[in-house]
N, C-alpha and C positions, 0 to 999 in steps of 0.2 A: 521830563528831561531824558534826553537820549542817552542810553547806557553805552559805556565805552566797550570796545572790543577787548577780548582777553589779551591780545598782543599789546594794545595801548596801555592797559592796566599794568601789565608786566613791565613795560618800558617806564611808566611813572614810578612803580615800586623800585626799579633799579636806580632811577634818578634820586628818589627819596633816600635810598640806602646810602648813596654816596654824597648827598648834600651836606650832612654834618661835617664830614671830614674836609670837604672843599671849603665850607664856610670858615672852619677853624684855620685852615691854611691861609685863606685870604686875609683874615684878621691878623694873624701872626706876621704875615709879610707886610701888611700896611703899617703895622706898628714898629716894624724893625727900622734900623738906621740906614738901610740900603738906599742908594740913589733912586730917584723917582722912576727913571726909565727901567731900571732893574726890577723895581717893585711891580710895575705894570706888566713887564714881560713875564714874571713869575706868576702873577695872578691870571693872566691870559693862558699860560701853559697849564696851570692847575685846572682852570675851568674847561679848557679845550680837551685835556686828557680825560676829565670826568665825562664830558659829553661823548667823545669818540669811543671811550671804553664801554660806556653804557650802550651806545648804538651797536658796537661790535658784538657785545654780549647778547643783545636782543636779536641781531641778525643770525647769530650762531644757533640760538635756541629755536628761532623761527625756521631755519633751514632743517634742523633735525626733526622738528615736528612735522614739517611738510614732507620730508622724506618718509617718515613713518606713515603719514597719511597716504602717500602714493603707494606704499607697500600694501596697506589695508585695502586701497581701491583696487589694486591688482588682484589681491586675493578674492575680493568680492566679484570681480569680473572673471574669475577662473584662471588667471595667469599665475601659476605657482613657481615660475622660474625667476621672478623678481627678487633681488636680495639687496640689503642695505649694508654699506660698509661702515666701519668705525665702531663696531660693537666691541666692548671690552668690559672686564670685570671691575668691581669697585667703582662703578659709575652708573648713576641711576638711569640716564638715557642710554648708556652703552649696554647695560643689562637688558633694557627694554628692546633694544635692537637685536641682541642675541636671541632673546625669547621669540621675537617675531620671525626671525630667520628660521629658527627651529620649527615654529608653527607652520611656516610656508613649506618646509621640507616634508613635514608630516602630512600635510594636506596634499602635497604632490604625490606622495606614495599611495595615499588612500584613494586619490582620484584615479591613478593608473590602475589600481586594483579594482575599483568600481567599474572602470571602463572595460577591463578585461572580463570581469564577471558578467557585465551586461551583454557584452559581445557573445560570450559563451552561452548565456541564457537565450539570447536571440537566435543563435545557431541551433540550439537544441529544440526550441519551440518551432523553428522553421522545418526541421528535419523529422520530428516525431510524427507518427501517423495517428495522432490523437488531436481532436479539435479542442482548442483552448480559446475561450472567449471571456472578455471582461466587460461588465456593464456598470455605468455610473449610477448614482442614487436615483436619477430620473428614469432608469431602465433603458438607456441608450447605449449602444455598443461603442466602446472606446478602445478596444484592443482585440485583435483576432490574429491567429497564426495561419500559415498556409493551408494546413489540413482543415481548419475551420472554414476558410474561404472556399476550398474545394467541396466541402460538405454542403455549403449553402449555395453553391453554383454561381459564384460571382467573384469579382476582384475585391481585394481587401479595401482599397480606397473607396469603392462604391458602397461597402457595407458599413463602414465606420460612421457613426452618427445616427443610424437607423434604430428604431425602437425594437424591443424584444417581440412585441406584438406583430410588427411588420415582418420580422424574420421568422415568425412561427415558433418562437421559443418562449413565449410567455408562461406556459405551464411548467417549464423547467426552472423558473425562478421561484416557484411556490412548491409546497409539499415537502416530503422528506428530502434531505440533502444527499442521500445515497440510495439509489434505486435503479431499476431497469425500466426504460420508457420506450414506447413505440413512436417514432417520428416519421413523417412523410416528407421527404425532400425530392430526390430523384428516385422515387419508388419508396416503398415502406421498408423500414428497417428497425431493428432493436438495438438500443444503445444503453451502455452503462453510464449513469449520470453521477457526477461528483460535483458538489457545490460548496463553496467556501466564501469567506469575506476577507478583504484587506483594505487598508487605508492608503489613499494617495492625496497629497496636498491637504491632509486633514479631513478628507471626506470619505465615507465608507463606500466601497465598491464590491461588486459581486463577481466572483471568479467561477466560471462554468467549464467543466471538462466533460466531453462526450467521447466515449470510445465505442466504436462499432463492434458489437458482439455477434452480429448476424452470421458473419462468415465462420467464426469459430464454432458457433452453435450448429450451423449447417454441416460443417466438417465433422463434428462429434456425432451428429445425428446420422450422417452417412456411414461413419465408421461403425456406429452401434448397429445400424441396419445390416451392414455387411457381415458383422460378426454373427448376428442372429440368423441371417440367411445362410451363412456358411455352415453353422451348426445344424439348423433345420434341414438344409440340403443333405448333409451327411447322414442324419438320422433317417430321413425319408428314403435315401438311396439304400441304406442298410435294410429297410423293410420292403421297399418296392422291388428290389432286385430278386430276392427269393420268391416274392409273390408272382412276379412276371414269369420266372422260370417254372414254378410249380403249375401256374395256370396253363403255360404252353404244354407242359407234360400231360396235364389232365386232358386238354383238348386233343392232343395226339393219341392219348389212350382211348378216349371214347369214339374217336374216328375210325378205329380198327373194326374190321368185319371179318371174322366174328370177334366179339369182345373176349379179352383174356379171362381166364377162370377167376382170378382174384382182382378184377377191375374195381369192384365195389370198395374193397379194403384200401386199394391205392388211392381212389378218389376221396374217400373219407379222410385218410391221413393228409392228403394235400389240402383239403378244405380246412382241416384242423390247424395246419401250419399257417394257412392264409388268415384264418380267424385269430390266431395268436398274434401274428404280426399286426393285424388291424387293431387288436386291443392295445398293443404296444404303442402304435401311433396315436390312439385315442388317449392313452395315459400321457404321452408327450404333449399333446395339445392341451390336455387338462392342466398339466403342470405349467405350461406357458400362460394359460388363463389365470391360474392362481397367482403367478408372479405379477401379471399385469393388473390384477384387480385387488391388490392388497388394501384392506380397509384402513382408514386413518386410526391411529391409536386412541383409545379411551383412557385418558390419563387419570390416575388416582395415586394416592400415597401407598407405596409398596415397600415393605420391610425386606431388606436384602437377605438377612440370615435365614429365615424360613424358606424364602424363595430358592436359594442355592441348595439348602438342605433337602428340599422336596425334589429338586431336579436330580441331585446325586442319588437319592433313594430310588428313583425310577429305573436306573440302569442296574440290571440284575446279572449281566454277564461277567462283570468284574467289579470288585469292591473299589469304590472311589474314595480316595483320601480327601477330606475337606479341611482346609486351613482357614479358620474363621478370622475375620477382621473386626472392625468396629461395627457396632449395632447402629446402622444408618438406614435412611429411607431415600427412595428416589420417586420422582413423579413420572409414572410410566404406565403403560398398559401391561398389567401383570401377565396376562395370557400370552401376549406376543413376545415379551422378553423371556418368558419361560420356554416358549417354542424355540427361540434362538439358542438358549443354553442347552436345550435337549439336543438340537442338531449338532452343536459343537461338541458336546460330551459324547454323543454317539460316534462321531468321526474320530474322536480321541481314543475311544475304546476299540473301535475297529483297527486303528493303527497299533495300539498296544498289544492286542491279541496276536498280531503277526510276529511280534518279538517276545511275547510273554512278559511284557513290562507292566508298569503301573500307570495310573492316572491320578492327577491331583487337581483339585479345583479350589479356588480361594478368591479373596477380594481384599482390596485396600483402597484408601482414599488418597487423591493427589490433586491439589489445586482446584477444589470445588467439583471434582469429578470422581465418580466411582470407577475403579478399575477391577474388572473381573478377569481372572486368568484361568485357563485350563491347559495344564501341561500333560503331555503323554510321553512315554518312553518307546515310541514306535520307530519306524525306519526314517522318519522325517520327510520333508517335502523335496521332491526332485526338482520342481520348478514352481514358482509362484506367479508366473505371468498370466495364466488363464484361470486362476482359482475362482474368481468372481464373475467369469463369463457365463451367462445363462446356458444351461444344457451341456456344459463341458464337465465331464466326469472321468476319473481314472478308476472308479470302483465298478466292478462287474454288477450290472443290474441297477446302478445308480441313475437318478433322474437328472442330476446336474443342476438343480435349482436350489438345493439346501443352503449353500453359502451365499448365493446371490439374493435369495429371499431374506436370509438372516441379516445381511448387510443393509438391505433396503429397510428392514424393520428398525435396525439400530439408528440409521441416519434419519428416519422419520421421527425419532425421539431426540434428535439433536446430538447424537453421539457418533462414534467411529468404531470400526472393527478392523482387526488385522490378524494375519497369520504369518508366522516366521519360524524358521528352525531354531531350536534352542542352542545357546552358546556353551552351556555348562556340560551338556551331555547330548546323546543322540535323542532325537524326538522333535516335537513341534509344540509351540506355545500359541494359543489363541487368546487375543486380548479384546475386551469389549469395554469401551469408555462411555459412560452415561452421566449426564448432569445430576448432581445431588439435589435433593429437595432443599429449598431455602429454609434456614433456621431463624 
């Protein structure tokens, strides 16, 4: 049997609800003493009113439901400007209309916000100089920005839909999600790779971000070479200028005829000066070799307290005050870290002797790191710009590699090192941060 539509069932229920009253009215009228014409007129009026009222009620409900249906259809189609009139409180359908209008307004505001956010995101992706690519679960490109298209040497429309293997990016979808890779597109280059995942339409996608670091690395490499060449050129000129002058003087001396009475002594002194400057150059190159060939650390468990105490005891020019912290261990090459602390402590004592001040060394722990500090009461640092530049020194007779070598050792252990003027008084504070051994 064919089921009735909800509208027909509602109509029948409305008729059934009014049928008892109409039946009673017809019975009462038929049994009354009214004339026959009047009886029939009243019966027709009662039945007609029943039928017309029921039909009007059904049409009203049908109209309200269809209006609500139209509003929902408009929301489904993305048209949030559609509104329904006639909403009022204390009315079931009226309250439904009010809630639907509020829902439409909320969706309209959210859609405008999403559109603006999407436009902003698209603008940012188009303007940033970082390649952003998205791949679907099958490994096919589904999204790429302008920088990515420029990197791959083609238009965005021609790239979308191609596989990672065809694009030469298959290795980027495997392995660690954060690393530096060498890619060959328009020439070879080094890129910083970042990989993540996101879901779109319920399916997992892969987001790939490639940032070209070749230019930055080349710029830093050039700057480093320029600093080294500048320092080496300065040191070479300081030695070659007197060597050239003395050699010219010796050549002029031995060319005289007859030779002066004390020519041998003059030649010997000149040769001694040339030899001393050659030794200085040899030490300079030896220092550079030492800095360039630092061996990797041999990591073992090292107790901090005896290490710092031993370093403080090696300095005999000035009594060093030791502020002991917790009895902790670090995983490090004890010999290399000891050399770092010796270098820093020697510099601190050199500075303190200028002002007849004191030196304090101590340590504490902070967030999984060991913090070793060396405080002096010297004149402080005039400038910190070139402290860690190799061969730069402000000390007479200094090699200029102590601080550079020390920082290289500390960074090889996964730590950091810094020097700064003290805030509480005149002097300098050297800080060394090293990872604590896992407990």
